[in-house]
C-alpha positions in Angstrom: -55.1 64.7 54.2 -51.4 64.5 54.9 -50.4 63.4 58.4 -47.1 63.9 60.0 -45.0 60.8 60.4 -45.3 59.0 63.7 -42.2 59.3 65.9 -39.9 56.3 66.0 -38.9 55.2 69.5 -35.6 53.6 69.9 -33.6 52.3 72.8 -31.3 55.0 74.1 -27.6 54.5 74.8 -26.2 54.6 78.3 -24.3 57.8 77.4 -27.7 59.5 76.7 -29.3 58.7 80.0 -28.4 62.0 81.6 -29.7 64.0 78.6 -33.0 62.0 78.4 -35.9 63.8 79.9 -38.2 61.4 81.7 -41.8 62.3 82.4 -42.8 62.6 86.1 -44.4 59.2 86.0 -41.1 57.7 84.9 -39.3 59.5 87.6 -41.7 58.2 90.2 -41.4 54.7 88.8 -37.6 54.7 89.1 -37.7 56.3 92.5 -40.2 53.6 93.6 -37.7 50.9 92.7 -34.8 52.8 94.3 -36.8 53.3 97.5 -37.7 49.7 97.7 -34.1 48.6 97.2 -32.9 51.2 99.8 -35.4 49.8 102.4 -34.2 46.3 101.7 -30.5 47.3 102.0 -31.2 49.2 105.2 -33.2 46.4 106.8 -30.4 45.4 109.2 -30.2 49.0 110.4 -34.0 49.0 111.0 -33.8 45.7 112.9 -31.0 47.2 115.0 -32.9 50.4 115.7 -36.0 48.4 116.7 -34.1 45.9 118.9 -32.0 48.6 120.6 -34.9 50.9 121.3 -37.0 48.3 122.9 -34.6 46.0 124.8 -34.1 48.0 128.0 -33.7 51.5 129.3 -29.9 51.3 129.0 -30.1 50.1 125.4 -32.5 52.9 124.6 -29.9 55.4 126.0 -27.3 53.8 123.7 -29.8 54.2 120.8 -30.4 57.9 121.6 -26.6 58.4 121.9 -26.1 56.9 118.4 -28.1 59.8 117.0 -26.5 62.4 119.2 -22.8 61.4 119.4 -22.5 58.7 116.7 -22.1 55.0 116.3 -18.5 53.7 116.3 -16.5 55.7 113.7 -19.7 57.2 112.2 -20.7 60.7 113.5 -24.2 61.4 114.7 -25.1 63.5 111.7 -24.3 60.6 109.4 -26.5 58.2 111.4 -29.3 60.8 111.2 -28.7 61.1 107.4 -29.0 57.4 107.0 -32.2 57.5 109.0 -33.5 60.4 106.8 -32.7 58.3 103.7 -34.8 55.5 105.3 -37.6 57.9 106.1 -37.7 59.2 102.5 -37.5 55.6 101.1 -40.5 54.5 103.2 -42.6 57.6 102.6 -41.9 57.7 98.8 -42.6 53.9 98.5 -45.8 54.2 100.5 -47.1 57.2 98.6 -46.2 55.8 95.2 -47.7 52.5 96.2 -51.0 54.2 97.1 -50.8 56.0 93.7 -50.4 52.6 92.0 -53.3 51.1 94.0 -55.5 54.0 93.0 -54.6 53.7 89.3 -55.3 49.9 89.5 -58.6 50.4 91.2 -60.0 53.1 88.9 -58.9 51.7 85.6 -59.6 55.1 84.0 -56.4 56.9 84.3 -55.5 59.3 81.5 -52.0 60.5 80.6 -52.8 63.9 82.3 -54.1 62.2 85.5 -51.0 60.0 85.6 -48.7 63.0 85.2 -50.6 65.0 87.9 -50.6 62.1 90.3 -46.9 61.6 89.8 -46.2 65.2 90.6 -48.4 64.9 93.7 -46.5 61.8 94.7 -43.2 63.5 94.4 -44.3 66.6 96.3 -46.1 64.7 99.1 -43.1 62.4 99.7 -40.7 65.3 99.8 -42.9 67.5 102.0 -43.4 64.6 104.5 -39.7 63.8 104.4 -38.8 67.4 105.1 -41.2 67.6 108.0 -39.9 64.4 109.6 -36.3 65.4 108.8 -36.8 68.7 110.6 -38.0 66.7 113.6 -35.0 64.3 113.3 -32.5 67.1 113.2 -34.1 68.9 116.1 -35.6 72.0 114.3 -38.8 71.7 116.3 
C-alpha cells in the first residue's frame, strides 16, 4: 500500500511571516505572550491609576479628568485607548490562562478541542473587551 510522503517542516524566513497562516491555537499563544508583555510595560500606568484614584477626593478628580480632558500633552481619547489596551491585555491573558489551566488539568485535549478552545478564547476576550470598552468610552 503506497502512502503519501510525510510533509517536511522547515523553519520559515522572516519575510514569510505575514504569509504564514497560524492555527488559532498559535494565534492565542502569541497573543498570550504579547498581552503579558503589554501588562508588564503598562505596570507604571496601572500603579499611577491605582494611586491617583485612592489617595484623596482631589486626586480622584484629577484621575477622572485625565480620561475626560487628557494627561499633559496626551488627549483624553488616547488615555482611554491605552486603558482599553490594558483591559484587552488583562482579559486575553486571563482567558488564555484559564484555557491553559483547563488543558493541563484534563490531559486529554485533542487537536480539535485545542482549536475550538482557542477560538472561544479569542471570541470571549474580544467580546468582554468590547463590552468594557463601550463602558469606558461612555456608550452606556
